[in-house]
Each structure stands twice: as C-alpha cells, then as structure tokens.
ChimeraX commands (.cxc) that place a marker at each C-alpha (Angstrom):
marker #1 position -42.73,18.06,100.33 radius 0.5
marker #1 position -41.16,14.71,99.60 radius 0.5
marker #1 position -42.33,12.67,96.65 radius 0.5
marker #1 position -43.33,9.21,97.83 radius 0.5
marker #1 position -42.38,7.72,94.40 radius 0.5
marker #1 position -38.67,8.81,94.53 radius 0.5
marker #1 position -35.92,7.33,96.58 radius 0.5
marker #1 position -34.17,9.69,98.99 radius 0.5
marker #1 position -30.66,10.79,97.88 radius 0.5
marker #1 position -27.97,11.89,100.30 radius 0.5
marker #1 position -25.18,14.31,99.24 radius 0.5
marker #1 position -21.90,14.38,101.06 radius 0.5
marker #1 position -20.06,17.56,101.84 radius 0.5
marker #1 position -17.12,16.56,99.65 radius 0.5
marker #1 position -19.28,16.53,96.48 radius 0.5
marker #1 position -20.12,20.19,96.93 radius 0.5
marker #1 position -16.50,21.32,97.29 radius 0.5
marker #1 position -14.95,22.88,94.12 radius 0.5
marker #1 position -12.50,20.61,92.32 radius 0.5
marker #1 position -9.07,22.07,91.53 radius 0.5
marker #1 position -8.50,22.73,87.75 radius 0.5
marker #1 position -5.31,21.46,86.09 radius 0.5
marker #1 position -2.70,24.13,85.51 radius 0.5
marker #1 position -2.27,25.11,81.81 radius 0.5
marker #1 position 0.52,27.39,80.71 radius 0.5
marker #1 position -0.53,30.63,79.11 radius 0.5
marker #1 position -0.68,30.58,75.30 radius 0.5
marker #1 position 1.70,32.85,73.47 radius 0.5
marker #1 position 1.48,33.76,69.74 radius 0.5
marker #1 position 4.71,33.10,67.86 radius 0.5
marker #1 position 5.36,34.78,64.48 radius 0.5
marker #1 position 5.24,32.49,61.30 radius 0.5
marker #1 position 8.70,31.90,60.00 radius 0.5
marker #1 position 9.07,32.16,56.18 radius 0.5
marker #1 position 11.59,29.79,54.67 radius 0.5
marker #1 position 11.90,31.76,51.36 radius 0.5
marker #1 position 11.66,35.35,50.29 radius 0.5
marker #1 position 8.88,36.88,48.19 radius 0.5
marker #1 position 11.26,37.08,45.22 radius 0.5
marker #1 position 11.71,33.31,45.39 radius 0.5
marker #1 position 7.98,32.65,45.23 radius 0.5
marker #1 position 7.55,35.11,42.34 radius 0.5
marker #1 position 10.33,33.28,40.47 radius 0.5
marker #1 position 8.61,29.95,41.08 radius 0.5
marker #1 position 5.35,31.34,39.68 radius 0.5
marker #1 position 7.16,32.57,36.56 radius 0.5
marker #1 position 8.81,29.16,36.10 radius 0.5
marker #1 position 5.46,27.38,36.44 radius 0.5
marker #1 position 3.87,29.70,33.85 radius 0.5
marker #1 position 6.79,29.23,31.44 radius 0.5
marker #1 position 6.62,25.43,31.78 radius 0.5
marker #1 position 2.89,25.47,31.12 radius 0.5
marker #1 position 3.30,27.64,28.00 radius 0.5
marker #1 position 6.13,25.40,26.78 radius 0.5
marker #1 position 3.97,22.29,27.19 radius 0.5
marker #1 position 1.13,23.93,25.26 radius 0.5
marker #1 position 3.45,24.95,22.43 radius 0.5
marker #1 position 4.96,21.46,22.27 radius 0.5
marker #1 position 1.49,19.90,22.15 radius 0.5
marker #1 position 0.45,22.24,19.31 radius 0.5
marker #1 position 3.65,21.49,17.38 radius 0.5
marker #1 position 3.27,17.73,17.76 radius 0.5
marker #1 position -0.39,17.91,16.72 radius 0.5
marker #1 position 0.50,19.89,13.59 radius 0.5
marker #1 position 3.31,17.45,12.84 radius 0.5
marker #1 position 0.89,14.52,13.16 radius 0.5
marker #1 position -1.66,16.17,10.86 radius 0.5
marker #1 position 0.99,16.98,8.24 radius 0.5
marker #1 position 2.29,13.40,8.43 radius 0.5
marker #1 position -1.20,11.96,7.89 radius 0.5
marker #1 position -1.80,14.30,4.92 radius 0.5
marker #1 position 1.52,13.32,3.30 radius 0.5
marker #1 position 0.77,9.63,3.89 radius 0.5
marker #1 position -2.63,9.95,2.20 radius 0.5
marker #1 position -1.07,11.84,-0.72 radius 0.5
marker #1 position 1.63,9.18,-1.01 radius 0.5
marker #1 position -0.99,6.42,-1.15 radius 0.5
marker #1 position -3.04,8.25,-3.77 radius 0.5
marker #1 position -0.06,9.30,-5.93 radius 0.5
marker #1 position 2.03,6.15,-5.59 radius 0.5
marker #1 position 2.13,4.64,-9.09 radius 0.5
marker #1 position 0.86,1.12,-9.60 radius 0.5
marker #1 position 2.23,-1.02,-12.39 radius 0.5
marker #1 position -0.20,-1.74,-15.24 radius 0.5
marker #1 position -2.10,-5.03,-15.29 radius 0.5
marker #1 position -1.94,-7.34,-18.29 radius 0.5
marker #1 position -4.26,-10.24,-19.17 radius 0.5
marker #1 position -3.94,-12.61,-22.12 radius 0.5
marker #1 position -7.19,-12.61,-24.12 radius 0.5
marker #1 position -6.48,-14.35,-27.42 radius 0.5
marker #1 position -3.60,-16.45,-28.74 radius 0.5
marker #1 position -3.97,-18.58,-31.84 radius 0.5
marker #1 position -1.71,-20.58,-34.12 radius 0.5
marker #1 position -4.15,-21.26,-36.97 radius 0.5
marker #1 position -1.70,-23.24,-39.09 radius 0.5
marker #1 position -0.56,-25.54,-36.32 radius 0.5
marker #1 position -1.80,-28.64,-38.17 radius 0.5
marker #1 position -0.13,-27.84,-41.49 radius 0.5
marker #1 position 2.74,-30.14,-42.46 radius 0.5
marker #1 position 4.81,-27.44,-44.18 radius 0.5
marker #1 position 6.17,-25.98,-40.95 radius 0.5
marker #1 position 6.86,-22.27,-40.52 radius 0.5
marker #1 position 6.72,-21.38,-44.19 radius 0.5
marker #1 position 3.07,-20.27,-43.90 radius 0.5
marker #1 position 2.75,-20.29,-40.11 radius 0.5
marker #1 position 1.20,-17.40,-38.24 radius 0.5
marker #1 position 0.66,-16.55,-34.57 radius 0.5
marker #1 position -1.81,-13.86,-33.55 radius 0.5
marker #1 position -2.59,-12.56,-30.09 radius 0.5
marker #1 position -4.13,-9.72,-28.12 radius 0.5
marker #1 position -3.57,-8.69,-24.53 radius 0.5
marker #1 position -5.35,-6.10,-22.40 radius 0.5
marker #1 position -3.26,-3.51,-20.54 radius 0.5
marker #1 position -5.10,-1.86,-17.64 radius 0.5
marker #1 position -3.97,1.39,-15.99 radius 0.5
marker #1 position -5.59,1.08,-12.55 radius 0.5
marker #1 position -4.13,4.31,-11.15 radius 0.5
marker #1 position -6.59,6.99,-10.06 radius 0.5
marker #1 position -4.62,10.08,-11.08 radius 0.5
marker #1 position -1.51,8.77,-12.83 radius 0.5
marker #1 position -1.18,8.31,-16.59 radius 0.5
marker #1 position 1.34,6.09,-18.35 radius 0.5
marker #1 position 3.45,6.88,-21.41 radius 0.5
marker #1 position 4.44,3.83,-23.48 radius 0.5
marker #1 position 7.49,5.01,-25.41 radius 0.5
marker #1 position 8.14,1.66,-27.11 radius 0.5
marker #1 position 6.75,-1.87,-27.10 radius 0.5
marker #1 position 8.09,-5.13,-28.52 radius 0.5
marker #1 position 6.48,-8.57,-28.43 radius 0.5
marker #1 position 8.36,-11.89,-28.45 radius 0.5
marker #1 position 7.10,-15.46,-28.45 radius 0.5
marker #1 position 8.96,-18.37,-26.84 radius 0.5
marker #1 position 8.62,-22.10,-27.05 radius 0.5
marker #1 position 10.47,-24.19,-24.45 radius 0.5
marker #1 position 12.44,-21.07,-23.41 radius 0.5
marker #1 position 13.67,-20.56,-26.98 radius 0.5
marker #1 position 12.63,-17.39,-28.79 radius 0.5
marker #1 position 10.90,-18.24,-32.05 radius 0.5
marker #1 position 9.70,-14.79,-33.07 radius 0.5
marker #1 position 9.76,-11.06,-32.30 radius 0.5
marker #1 position 7.95,-8.02,-33.66 radius 0.5
marker #1 position 7.30,-4.35,-32.76 radius 0.5
marker #1 position 3.84,-3.71,-31.38 radius 0.5
marker #1 position 1.89,-0.48,-30.89 radius 0.5
marker #1 position 3.31,2.92,-31.69 radius 0.5
marker #1 position 4.15,5.13,-28.68 radius 0.5
marker #1 position 0.97,6.18,-26.89 radius 0.5
marker #1 position -0.34,7.72,-23.66 radius 0.5
marker #1 position -2.76,5.79,-21.45 radius 0.5
marker #1 position -5.17,7.77,-19.31 radius 0.5
marker #1 position -5.85,6.74,-15.69 radius 0.5
marker #1 position -8.51,4.03,-15.17 radius 0.5
marker #1 position -8.49,2.95,-18.83 radius 0.5
marker #1 position -7.79,-0.28,-20.69 radius 0.5
marker #1 position -5.82,-0.64,-23.93 radius 0.5
marker #1 position -5.79,-3.69,-26.20 radius 0.5
marker #1 position -2.29,-4.71,-27.28 radius 0.5
marker #1 position -2.35,-6.93,-30.35 radius 0.5
marker #1 position 0.19,-8.34,-32.75 radius 0.5
marker #1 position 0.96,-10.96,-35.37 radius 0.5
marker #1 position 3.99,-13.14,-35.87 radius 0.5
marker #1 position 4.19,-14.13,-39.53 radius 0.5
marker #1 position 6.58,-16.32,-41.47 radius 0.5
marker #1 position 9.03,-13.42,-41.77 radius 0.5
marker #1 position 9.23,-12.94,-37.99 radius 0.5
marker #1 position 9.16,-16.61,-36.91 radius 0.5
marker #1 position 12.70,-17.93,-36.73 radius 0.5
marker #1 position 12.30,-21.55,-35.58 radius 0.5
marker #1 position 13.41,-24.35,-37.88 radius 0.5
marker #1 position 11.53,-27.41,-39.04 radius 0.5
marker #1 position 12.89,-29.50,-36.15 radius 0.5
marker #1 position 11.16,-27.12,-33.74 radius 0.5
marker #1 position 7.97,-27.43,-35.77 radius 0.5
marker #1 position 8.13,-31.20,-35.37 radius 0.5
marker #1 position 8.25,-30.66,-31.60 radius 0.5
marker #1 position 5.09,-28.57,-31.99 radius 0.5
marker #1 position 3.45,-31.46,-33.78 radius 0.5
marker #1 position 4.42,-33.90,-31.04 radius 0.5
marker #1 position 2.94,-31.61,-28.36 radius 0.5
marker #1 position -0.15,-31.12,-30.52 radius 0.5
marker #1 position -0.76,-34.84,-30.54 radius 0.5
marker #1 position -0.76,-34.70,-26.75 radius 0.5
marker #1 position -3.47,-32.02,-26.97 radius 0.5
marker #1 position -1.55,-29.03,-25.58 radius 0.5
marker #1 position 1.21,-26.75,-26.88 radius 0.5
marker #1 position 2.56,-24.22,-24.37 radius 0.5
marker #1 position 4.07,-20.90,-25.44 radius 0.5
marker #1 position 5.25,-17.81,-23.61 radius 0.5
marker #1 position 4.47,-14.33,-24.86 radius 0.5
marker #1 position 6.82,-11.62,-23.62 radius 0.5
marker #1 position 6.07,-7.92,-23.98 radius 0.5
marker #1 position 8.88,-5.47,-23.32 radius 0.5
marker #1 position 8.12,-1.78,-23.05 radius 0.5
marker #1 position 9.74,1.45,-21.87 radius 0.5
marker #1 position 7.24,3.47,-19.84 radius 0.5
marker #1 position 6.98,6.70,-17.88 radius 0.5
marker #1 position 4.45,7.66,-15.21 radius 0.5
marker #1 position 2.76,11.06,-15.44 radius 0.5
marker #1 position 1.47,12.83,-12.33 radius 0.5
marker #1 position -0.09,16.19,-13.20 radius 0.5
marker #1 position 2.76,18.09,-14.91 radius 0.5
marker #1 position 5.51,15.81,-13.58 radius 0.5
marker #1 position 6.91,12.85,-15.52 radius 0.5
marker #1 position 8.87,10.06,-13.90 radius 0.5
marker #1 position 12.10,8.61,-15.25 radius 0.5
marker #1 position 12.00,5.82,-17.82 radius 0.5
marker #1 position 11.30,2.28,-16.60 radius 0.5
marker #1 position 11.86,-0.88,-18.61 radius 0.5
marker #1 position 8.85,-3.13,-18.09 radius 0.5
marker #1 position 8.59,-6.86,-18.80 radius 0.5
marker #1 position 5.33,-8.79,-19.15 radius 0.5
marker #1 position 5.39,-12.61,-19.20 radius 0.5
marker #1 position 2.25,-14.38,-20.41 radius 0.5
marker #1 position 2.28,-18.17,-20.37 radius 0.5
marker #1 position -0.39,-19.54,-22.69 radius 0.5
marker #1 position -1.42,-22.94,-24.02 radius 0.5
marker #1 position -3.26,-23.80,-27.23 radius 0.5
marker #1 position -5.12,-26.94,-28.13 radius 0.5
marker #1 position -4.77,-29.20,-31.14 radius 0.5
marker #1 position -6.74,-26.71,-33.27 radius 0.5
marker #1 position -4.26,-23.93,-32.42 radius 0.5
marker #1 position -6.72,-21.87,-30.33 radius 0.5
marker #1 position -6.14,-20.78,-26.76 radius 0.5
marker #1 position -7.45,-23.22,-24.17 radius 0.5
marker #1 position -10.29,-21.91,-21.93 radius 0.5
marker #1 position -8.22,-22.33,-18.74 radius 0.5
marker #1 position -5.65,-19.86,-20.05 radius 0.5
marker #1 position -8.04,-17.25,-21.41 radius 0.5
marker #1 position -8.03,-13.93,-19.49 radius 0.5
marker #1 position -5.18,-15.16,-17.33 radius 0.5
marker #1 position -3.20,-12.45,-15.54 radius 0.5
marker #1 position 0.39,-11.95,-16.71 radius 0.5
marker #1 position 3.20,-11.20,-14.23 radius 0.5
marker #1 position 4.80,-7.75,-14.61 radius 0.5
marker #1 position 8.23,-6.69,-13.39 radius 0.5
marker #1 position 10.75,-3.90,-14.01 radius 0.5
marker #1 position 14.45,-3.99,-14.76 radius 0.5
marker link #1:1,2 radius 0.2
marker link #1:2,3 radius 0.2
marker link #1:3,4 radius 0.2
marker link #1:4,5 radius 0.2
marker link #1:5,6 radius 0.2
marker link #1:6,7 radius 0.2
marker link #1:7,8 radius 0.2
marker link #1:8,9 radius 0.2
marker link #1:9,10 radius 0.2
marker link #1:10,11 radius 0.2
marker link #1:11,12 radius 0.2
marker link #1:12,13 radius 0.2
marker link #1:13,14 radius 0.2
marker link #1:14,15 radius 0.2
marker link #1:15,16 radius 0.2
marker link #1:16,17 radius 0.2
marker link #1:17,18 radius 0.2
marker link #1:18,19 radius 0.2
marker link #1:19,20 radius 0.2
marker link #1:20,21 radius 0.2
marker link #1:21,22 radius 0.2
marker link #1:22,23 radius 0.2
marker link #1:23,24 radius 0.2
marker link #1:24,25 radius 0.2
marker link #1:25,26 radius 0.2
marker link #1:26,27 radius 0.2
marker link #1:27,28 radius 0.2
marker link #1:28,29 radius 0.2
marker link #1:29,30 radius 0.2
marker link #1:30,31 radius 0.2
marker link #1:31,32 radius 0.2
marker link #1:32,33 radius 0.2
marker link #1:33,34 radius 0.2
marker link #1:34,35 radius 0.2
marker link #1:35,36 radius 0.2
marker link #1:36,37 radius 0.2
marker link #1:37,38 radius 0.2
marker link #1:38,39 radius 0.2
marker link #1:39,40 radius 0.2
marker link #1:40,41 radius 0.2
marker link #1:41,42 radius 0.2
marker link #1:42,43 radius 0.2
marker link #1:43,44 radius 0.2
marker link #1:44,45 radius 0.2
marker link #1:45,46 radius 0.2
marker link #1:46,47 radius 0.2
marker link #1:47,48 radius 0.2
marker link #1:48,49 radius 0.2
marker link #1:49,50 radius 0.2
marker link #1:50,51 radius 0.2
marker link #1:51,52 radius 0.2
marker link #1:52,53 radius 0.2
marker link #1:53,54 radius 0.2
marker link #1:54,55 radius 0.2
marker link #1:55,56 radius 0.2
marker link #1:56,57 radius 0.2
marker link #1:57,58 radius 0.2
marker link #1:58,59 radius 0.2
marker link #1:59,60 radius 0.2
marker link #1:60,61 radius 0.2
marker link #1:61,62 radius 0.2
marker link #1:62,63 radius 0.2
marker link #1:63,64 radius 0.2
marker link #1:64,65 radius 0.2
marker link #1:65,66 radius 0.2
marker link #1:66,67 radius 0.2
marker link #1:67,68 radius 0.2
marker link #1:68,69 radius 0.2
marker link #1:69,70 radius 0.2
marker link #1:70,71 radius 0.2
marker link #1:71,72 radius 0.2
marker link #1:72,73 radius 0.2
marker link #1:73,74 radius 0.2
marker link #1:74,75 radius 0.2
marker link #1:75,76 radius 0.2
marker link #1:76,77 radius 0.2
marker link #1:77,78 radius 0.2
marker link #1:78,79 radius 0.2
marker link #1:79,80 radius 0.2
marker link #1:80,81 radius 0.2
marker link #1:81,82 radius 0.2
marker link #1:82,83 radius 0.2
marker link #1:83,84 radius 0.2
marker link #1:84,85 radius 0.2
marker link #1:85,86 radius 0.2
marker link #1:86,87 radius 0.2
marker link #1:87,88 radius 0.2
marker link #1:88,89 radius 0.2
marker link #1:89,90 radius 0.2
marker link #1:90,91 radius 0.2
marker link #1:91,92 radius 0.2
marker link #1:92,93 radius 0.2
marker link #1:93,94 radius 0.2
marker link #1:94,95 radius 0.2
marker link #1:95,96 radius 0.2
marker link #1:96,97 radius 0.2
marker link #1:97,98 radius 0.2
marker link #1:98,99 radius 0.2
marker link #1:99,100 radius 0.2
marker link #1:100,101 radius 0.2
marker link #1:101,102 radius 0.2
marker link #1:102,103 radius 0.2
marker link #1:103,104 radius 0.2
marker link #1:104,105 radius 0.2
marker link #1:105,106 radius 0.2
marker link #1:106,107 radius 0.2
marker link #1:107,108 radius 0.2
marker link #1:108,109 radius 0.2
marker link #1:109,110 radius 0.2
marker link #1:110,111 radius 0.2
marker link #1:111,112 radius 0.2
marker link #1:112,113 radius 0.2
marker link #1:113,114 radius 0.2
marker link #1:114,115 radius 0.2
marker link #1:115,116 radius 0.2
marker link #1:116,117 radius 0.2
marker link #1:117,118 radius 0.2
marker link #1:118,119 radius 0.2
marker link #1:119,120 radius 0.2
marker link #1:120,121 radius 0.2
marker link #1:121,122 radius 0.2
marker link #1:122,123 radius 0.2
marker link #1:123,124 radius 0.2
marker link #1:124,125 radius 0.2
marker link #1:125,126 radius 0.2
marker link #1:126,127 radius 0.2
marker link #1:127,128 radius 0.2
marker link #1:128,129 radius 0.2
marker link #1:129,130 radius 0.2
marker link #1:130,131 radius 0.2
marker link #1:131,132 radius 0.2
marker link #1:132,133 radius 0.2
marker link #1:133,134 radius 0.2
marker link #1:134,135 radius 0.2
marker link #1:135,136 radius 0.2
marker link #1:136,137 radius 0.2
marker link #1:137,138 radius 0.2
marker link #1:138,139 radius 0.2
marker link #1:139,140 radius 0.2
marker link #1:140,141 radius 0.2
marker link #1:141,142 radius 0.2
marker link #1:142,143 radius 0.2
marker link #1:143,144 radius 0.2
marker link #1:144,145 radius 0.2
marker link #1:145,146 radius 0.2
marker link #1:146,147 radius 0.2
marker link #1:147,148 radius 0.2
marker link #1:148,149 radius 0.2
marker link #1:149,150 radius 0.2
marker link #1:150,151 radius 0.2
marker link #1:151,152 radius 0.2
marker link #1:152,153 radius 0.2
marker link #1:153,154 radius 0.2
marker link #1:154,155 radius 0.2
marker link #1:155,156 radius 0.2
marker link #1:156,157 radius 0.2
marker link #1:157,158 radius 0.2
marker link #1:158,159 radius 0.2
marker link #1:159,160 radius 0.2
marker link #1:160,161 radius 0.2
marker link #1:161,162 radius 0.2
marker link #1:162,163 radius 0.2
marker link #1:163,164 radius 0.2
marker link #1:164,165 radius 0.2
marker link #1:165,166 radius 0.2
marker link #1:166,167 radius 0.2
marker link #1:167,168 radius 0.2
marker link #1:168,169 radius 0.2
marker link #1:169,170 radius 0.2
marker link #1:170,171 radius 0.2
marker link #1:171,172 radius 0.2
marker link #1:172,173 radius 0.2
marker link #1:173,174 radius 0.2
marker link #1:174,175 radius 0.2
marker link #1:175,176 radius 0.2
marker link #1:176,177 radius 0.2
marker link #1:177,178 radius 0.2
marker link #1:178,179 radius 0.2
marker link #1:179,180 radius 0.2
marker link #1:180,181 radius 0.2
marker link #1:181,182 radius 0.2
marker link #1:182,183 radius 0.2
marker link #1:183,184 radius 0.2
marker link #1:184,185 radius 0.2
marker link #1:185,186 radius 0.2
marker link #1:186,187 radius 0.2
marker link #1:187,188 radius 0.2
marker link #1:188,189 radius 0.2
marker link #1:189,190 radius 0.2
marker link #1:190,191 radius 0.2
marker link #1:191,192 radius 0.2
marker link #1:192,193 radius 0.2
marker link #1:193,194 radius 0.2
marker link #1:194,195 radius 0.2
marker link #1:195,196 radius 0.2
marker link #1:196,197 radius 0.2
marker link #1:197,198 radius 0.2
marker link #1:198,199 radius 0.2
marker link #1:199,200 radius 0.2
marker link #1:200,201 radius 0.2
marker link #1:201,202 radius 0.2
marker link #1:202,203 radius 0.2
marker link #1:203,204 radius 0.2
marker link #1:204,205 radius 0.2
marker link #1:205,206 radius 0.2
marker link #1:206,207 radius 0.2
marker link #1:207,208 radius 0.2
marker link #1:208,209 radius 0.2
marker link #1:209,210 radius 0.2
marker link #1:210,211 radius 0.2
marker link #1:211,212 radius 0.2
marker link #1:212,213 radius 0.2
marker link #1:213,214 radius 0.2
marker link #1:214,215 radius 0.2
marker link #1:215,216 radius 0.2
marker link #1:216,217 radius 0.2
marker link #1:217,218 radius 0.2
marker link #1:218,219 radius 0.2
marker link #1:219,220 radius 0.2
marker link #1:220,221 radius 0.2
marker link #1:221,222 radius 0.2
marker link #1:222,223 radius 0.2
marker link #1:223,224 radius 0.2
marker link #1:224,225 radius 0.2
marker link #1:225,226 radius 0.2
marker link #1:226,227 radius 0.2
marker link #1:227,228 radius 0.2
marker link #1:228,229 radius 0.2
marker link #1:229,230 radius 0.2
marker link #1:230,231 radius 0.2
marker link #1:231,232 radius 0.2
marker link #1:232,233 radius 0.2
marker link #1:233,234 radius 0.2
marker link #1:234,235 radius 0.2
marker link #1:235,236 radius 0.2
marker link #1:236,237 radius 0.2
view
C-alpha cells in the first residue's frame, strides 16, 4: 500500500544491471632481498658495543682526570707559600733635637712580622736592619737571632741604632735639623733576611727577602700617626 506522504520513485532497468569491476592483476609474494649477510650485521653489533664501551671508559677517565686536577689545584692553593707581612709600629729618634749630632744619637724601632700561611712555617736564618736618610745608609745592625715562625703567628722585630752603628757625619745631622724645623724627617728602614719555607717535613730553598719601611718622625723624634702601623713592601732577590 502506497504511503501518501512519500513521493513515488521510478527505477530504470539500467540501475539494476551489475556494473563491471575494474580488472586488477593478481598479487604475487616476492621474497625479501637481503643486502648484507648475517655475519655483516653481527660485526656491526660488535662495533656498536665496542664504541659504546670505549665512550664509557673515556668518560670515566676524563672524570677522574678532572677530579684529580681539582684536588691538586686546591692543594696548590692551600700549600702555596705567601710572603710574610711587615708593618712599622714604632720608630723614634729621641735625640733629634740635640746639637751634638750623632755622638749621642740613637734610633729605636720595632716592626711586626706576620706569617699568614695556614700550614707553612718560616725559618729566618739571618736578619739585618739598616736605616737610610735621603737614600744614603746611615746605620746598620744585626737583628734577631735565627728563629722559626709558626703558621698564623706574629713576631715583633726590634732593634736599636746607637752611636757606634750610625755612620753619618755632622753635615748629615744638620740636614736632619733643617727637616726637623719643617716638622717632618723621613727615613727608610730596610730589613734583609734569608728565609726558608717549611711544609710538613719539606723545607724550601733559601730566599733572600727585603723589607722596605718608609717612616717619618716629627720634631720631637717620634713616629707621626699617619705612618704608624703602615704596611711595608716585601720582595725577594
């Protein structure tokens, strides 16, 4: 029975005829061609394994080399000797105002020597002090007897230049008097020492050390405040 709500559809005879299918050639299975033999692939696997092991060994070696280098660098920093530090503390010429010159003159001083090394001691085999005025040596005297300075310690180096060790003439003393009238007399204290560094049971070779301390005194012969505790340059020759 026809549905009154649908439109009638007509089919032609051609639509019911079977359509011809396109011709497809039959599929055939071809064998997979191998370009290399099994021995070749086994050799490649061995080469890959060897390269991987070589890379691992190289990485381990380089890591150990880096660690050893860092350890040696730290040891070098900790065991590298530092030169001692000197500061001028006192320097007086008590007879600077006397008119008789060097007959009764005297120069006294003390300097601090600081060994700032953590694990390195210093042997002072000899020590000589000299005083200069206008680059002319006016006195020299031996200082402390040979001694050993422990790490992180301070030693006071002191000395006196008396009439027997002061070699300037009266003309030089007159120059002192002229500078004294200006309010300042400048000297230079030189300390020369032969030292050795001690690390555990090892001693270094001998080094000749020079300490140069410029210092100025006032009209009363006492060190001026600006020069007190001033650091002295240190060098080796």
